[in-house]
C-alpha distance (Angstrom), angle and dihedral (degrees) to the residues before:
residue distance angle dihedral
M1 . . .
K2 3.81 . .
L3 3.81 89.4 .
I4 3.84 92.3 49.9
D5 3.82 89.4 47.4
R6 3.82 91.5 52.4
I7 3.84 93.2 44.6
L8 3.75 93.2 51.5
A9 3.76 92.1 48.7
W10 3.83 88.9 53.5
V11 3.81 90.9 46.5
L12 3.83 87.8 56.3
L13 3.78 90.2 47.3
V14 3.82 93.8 50.8
L15 3.82 91.7 45.0
G16 3.81 89.6 52.3
C17 3.82 91.9 48.8
V18 3.83 91.7 48.5
H19 3.81 90.5 47.2
C20 3.80 90.2 53.7
A21 3.86 92.7 43.5
V22 3.81 93.9 54.3
T23 3.75 94.4 50.5
F24 3.74 94.5 103.3
V25 3.82 92.5 42.0
V26 3.81 90.4 57.5
H27 3.87 94.8 35.5
K28 3.81 113.7 39.2
T29 3.87 92.7 -164.4
F30 3.76 133.3 36.5
T31 3.82 100.9 -98.0
V32 3.81 135.0 151.9
E33 3.79 88.4 -94.1
A34 3.85 88.6 54.1
I35 3.80 90.4 52.0
W36 3.81 91.7 51.1
F37 3.79 90.2 46.5
V38 3.82 94.1 53.3
S39 3.78 90.5 43.3
G40 3.85 88.6 58.1
G41 3.75 87.8 57.9
L42 3.77 92.8 47.4
V43 3.84 90.2 52.2
L44 3.79 89.7 56.5
I45 3.79 90.2 46.6
F46 3.75 94.5 51.2
G47 3.79 92.0 44.4
A48 3.76 90.1 51.0
L49 3.77 92.1 48.8
L50 3.83 91.2 51.5
N51 3.78 88.2 52.6
L52 3.80 91.8 49.9
V53 3.81 90.8 50.9
R54 3.84 88.7 49.0
I55 3.76 91.1 51.2
A56 3.80 92.2 48.5
R57 3.82 93.6 48.5
R58 3.79 103.2 45.7
D59 3.79 95.2 164.3
D60 3.81 97.1 49.3
T61 3.76 115.7 91.3
L62 3.86 97.8 -164.1
P63 3.84 95.2 69.2
A64 3.85 89.9 43.3
R65 3.80 91.1 53.1
A66 3.81 93.8 43.3
S67 3.85 92.8 49.6
A68 3.78 90.3 44.2
L69 3.81 90.4 56.0
A70 3.84 92.8 43.7
N71 3.82 90.2 48.9
L72 3.76 92.2 46.7
L73 3.81 91.1 52.7
L74 3.77 91.3 46.7
F75 3.78 90.3 47.9
A76 3.80 89.7 53.0
L77 3.79 90.7 48.5
F78 3.83 91.5 51.6
G79 3.85 87.7 45.3
I80 3.79 87.5 61.7
A81 3.85 97.2 37.1
V82 3.80 102.4 47.6
P83 3.81 97.6 57.4
W84 3.79 89.8 46.3
L85 3.85 90.5 49.6
L86 3.82 90.4 47.6
H87 3.78 88.7 68.2
R88 3.78 96.0 41.9
D89 3.75 126.5 26.9
L90 3.85 112.9 -23.1
K91 3.81 90.7 133.6
Q92 3.79 88.2 64.1
N93 3.78 91.5 47.4
P94 3.84 109.9 46.7
Q95 3.80 90.2 149.8
V96 3.82 87.3 74.1
I97 3.80 89.8 66.5
V98 3.78 92.1 47.4
A99 3.80 91.0 49.5
A100 3.79 92.1 46.6
I101 3.81 92.7 52.0
A102 3.84 90.5 47.0
V103 3.84 91.7 48.7
T104 3.81 91.8 48.0
A105 3.74 91.7 51.1
E106 3.77 93.3 45.0
L107 3.81 89.3 50.1
G108 3.78 88.2 55.9
F109 3.79 94.2 47.2
S110 3.82 91.9 47.8
L111 3.79 93.5 48.4
K112 3.78 90.3 48.5
Q113 3.79 90.2 52.4
C114 3.81 90.8 45.4
F115 3.75 96.0 55.1
R116 3.80 102.1 38.7
């Protein structure tokens, strides 16, 4: 399980980096939409980094609680985004499903570490 936890944290980190990197492919100029787009990638990156710190410090409760809160907020965000995307353009954004699965699993891992 530790390996799966670590892999999923890295998946979130890579997805966040790719999201930031394609900002100027999706948005040709630096607009408010581009800022929000890159900030979505940064949210994934910071969430992934919290998970990696939690994984590295198994006996410390602060990283476990911080990553649990971050994962819970990301889970809530995906809970809002996925149904909206189901009616619009989910076929063009399969990475959303991958990220949602990774966030859900990371939430479980962080809660498990929080309450042990």
